[in-house]
N, C-alpha and C positions, 0 to 999 in steps of 0.2 A: 285707336292710334296710341302707341306707346309714348311715354313722356319724352324720351330721347328724340323721337321723330317730331313730336309736336314742338318741342323747344328748338330743334334745329330748323324747322320750317319757319317758326316765328322769328328766329334770329336773323334769317336772311332779310326779311322785311324790316325788322327793327334796325339792323345795321344800315340798310339803304336809307331809311328815314332819318337816322342820325346824321348821315352825310348830307342829306338834303336840308335839314332844319338847322344844323349848327353852322356858325360862321366857318368858312374854309380855313385850312391850315395857313394859307398864304395871306390871310386878312391881317391888316395892320392893327396892333403890333403883333408881329408874327410869333414871337416866343410864347405868348400866353395861349394863342390858338393852337400852336404845335403841342404845348403841354396838355391842353384839354383833349385834343385828338389822341395823343399818345396814351393817356390813361383810359379813355373811352373805348378805343379800338384795340386794346391789348388782349381782348378775348373776353371770356366770361360766358355764363349760360343764359344771360338775359332773363333770369327768373322773375324779377320784379315786374318788368313790362309784360312778360308773358302772363303773369297772374292778373294784371289789369285786363288784358285781352280775354283770358279764359273766363274771368268773372263776368265780363260784359257778354260774352257768348252764352254763358249759362242762363242769362235772363233775357235772351233774345237780341242782344246787340251784335256788333260785328267788329272785326279787327281794324279795318280801314278807318272807321269812324273815330275810334278812340286812340289811334296810333300816336298822334302828337302828344297826348297826355301820357301814354305808355312810355314813349321815349323820354319824357321828362323825368319819370321815376328812375330810369337808368342813369340820367345825369345826376340825380340826387344821390343815388347809391354810390356812384363813382366819386362824387365829392366826399362822401364819408370815408371811402377807402383811402383817398389821397391824404386826408387829414389824419386818419388813424395811423397811417404809416410814418408820420412825421416823428423826428427824434423826441419831441416833447410828449408824445403819446406812446405808441407802440415801438417806434424806432426800428422798423422793418426795412430790409434791403431788397427783398424780392416781392413781386406781386404778379401773379399770372405768368411766372417764368421769366419776367423781365425786371430790370432795376426799377425800384419804386420811383414815383414822379420826382421826389426831392433828390434822389440820387442822380437822376437824369438831367434835371433842370435847376437844381438848387432849392433850398428851403423857401426862399421868398416867392419864387415863381410858383412853386407847388401850392403854397397857401393861397395865392391869388387865383390859381387855376381852379382850386376847389371852390373858392368864393364865386368865381365866374360861372362855374357849372350850376351851382345852386341857384344863382340869380337867373341864369338862362332857363332853368327848369320852370321857374315860376312865370317867366315871360311866355313860355310855351303853353303852360297850363291855363293861362288867362288870355291867350290869343284866340278870341272867339272866331275870327275869320278862318282859322285852320280847322275848326270843328263847328262849322256853321249849322249843321243839322242837330246839334246838341243844345237844348234849351239853356239859356244863360244861368238860370237858377241851379241847374245840374252842374254846370262848370264851376260855379261859385261854391257849391257844397263839396264837390270833390277836391277843389283846390284848398278849401278850408281844412278838409280832412288831412291833406298832406302837410299843411303848415302846423297843425296840432301835433301830428306824429313826429315831426322833426324838431320841435322846440324843447325847451327845458323841462316840459312835462312829458317828453317822449324820448327820442333817440339821444339828444344831448344830455338829458338828465341821466339816462342809463349809462352813458359813457363816463359822466362825472363820478357816479357811484362806483363804477368799475375801476376807475383810476384810484379812487380813495380806498378801495378795498384790497389793493395789491399788497401782498406780504402780511395780511392780517387774518386772524381767524374770522370765519364768516358763517352766519346762520342761514338756514334754508330760505327764509323770507327775503333776505337781502340778495342772495344768489338768484332767486326767481325774479326779483325786481330788475336786476341788471339785465338778465336775458330777455325778459318780456319787453323792457323799454329800449334797450340798446339795439335789439334786432327785431323782436316780434312786432313792435308797433309799425314799422315800415311795411312789413309783409301784410299785416292786417289792413293798413291804409291802402295798399295797392288793390287788394281784393274789394274792399268797400268802394274805392273810387271807380273801379270798373263797373260795379253794380249801380252806383249813383249816376254815372254818366249814361247808363242804359235804362234809367228810370225803373229800377227794381221796385217791387212791392215791399211793404214793411216786413212781411214775413220772410221774403227772400233775402232782404238785407240783413235781418237778424241772424238767419242761418249762415250766411256767408261771413258775417262778422265773427261768429264762433269758429268757423272753419279757418279763417285767417289767423285768429289768435292761436289756435292749436298748432298749425303748421309753422308759425313764426317761432314758437318756443322749441318745437321739434328740430327746426333747422339749426338753431344755435347749439342745442345739445349735441347734435351730430357733428357740428363744427368743432366742439370741444373734444369729441372722441377722435376725430381725424387729426387733430393737433398732436395726438399721442401715437396713433396707429397708422396714420396716412402715409402715403408715398410722396415725398417732397417733389419728385419729378412730375408726378401726376397732378398734384395740387398746385404746383407752380408758386409756392411760397414757403417760407421757413417753417419747419416742423419743430415742435417742442418749445416754441416761444412762450406759450402760456405757462409752461412749467418754469422756464428760465426767469420769467417776471413774477412768478408766484401769484398768478391771476386766479380769480374766483371762477371755478369751472364745476360742471356737474360731476365728471369723473373724479375730480379732486375731493369733492365732498361725499359722493355716493359710491364711487368705484365704476369701472367700465361696464360691468354686467347690468347693474341697476340703472345706469344711465341709458344703455341701449333699450332696456325694457320700458323706461319712461318715454323715450322717443317713439317706440313702437306703439305704445298706448295712445299717445297724442295723435299719431297718424290715424289710428283706427277711429278715434273720436272725431277727427276732422272729416273722415269719409262718411261717418254716420250723420254728420250735420247736413249732408247732401242727399239724404234719403228722399226728400220731397221733390228733388230735381230729376229731370229726365236725362237722356243721353247727351244733351248739350253740355252737361256738367262733367262729362267723362274726362276731359283734359284736366280739370281740377282734381279729380280722383287720382288720375295717373301721376300728376305732379306730386301729390301727397305721398304716394307709394315710392316715388323716385327719391324722396328725401331720405328715407331710411335705408335705401339701397346704394346711395351715391358714394363714390370714392374720390370725388373732386368737387 
């Protein structure tokens, strides 16, 4: 099955689960729940929850069992997008072809919507009744994994260094730190979480960890490239914003051709990490290939 088909199939189930597990738009106070739904249901590929599912399937798990945890990763991702778009950070007006959350609801509600999504995510991840067939120790390990990935030693740390590096000369080590921590850590955590929830062996977890690390970095490099050569209508967000803000990017340091080669190499490495897995890991292989082919 192609990555497009796999992601589209998963997205139907993920979107249905989001609507089932999240407080309804009409829940009081309405404005916060409308803002949460607005950003969550604006579109997107549902890559991160699909990686949780695909990693679980690769080691013998199944989609339905890990779905609440997978949905939680999409809530976390959406929280990062809402906050990244704020005037104090990237100050973006468009996200997925729609006005960003702070443009639609104001800065205060956008901040609170992001906070609420993050909190709701951890509520879902620790709601053992929703995932009764998963041992409590596995839920704890996977939730801890996500907390580490999102903290000051992960996504938040990478975002801080990204902000501090704007408009300054940057060395390769700092650039890689930003990309690995700001973006790569969440991808790796999604893959590891799916494996942990499905009781992967130590060798399986080690291989999937390397896979997640490689595709996480590849994804951000491709994002950097698309900010230069992408179609704004296809991407659904402002193009050229990295250049406008003089952000640290791979094309900015290495050029487009070298950046594409780096992304290609990372994807090939990620696929080789799956050599010991059977065809149940094919969705992970196809998702990796999709990363370097994507235009959105």
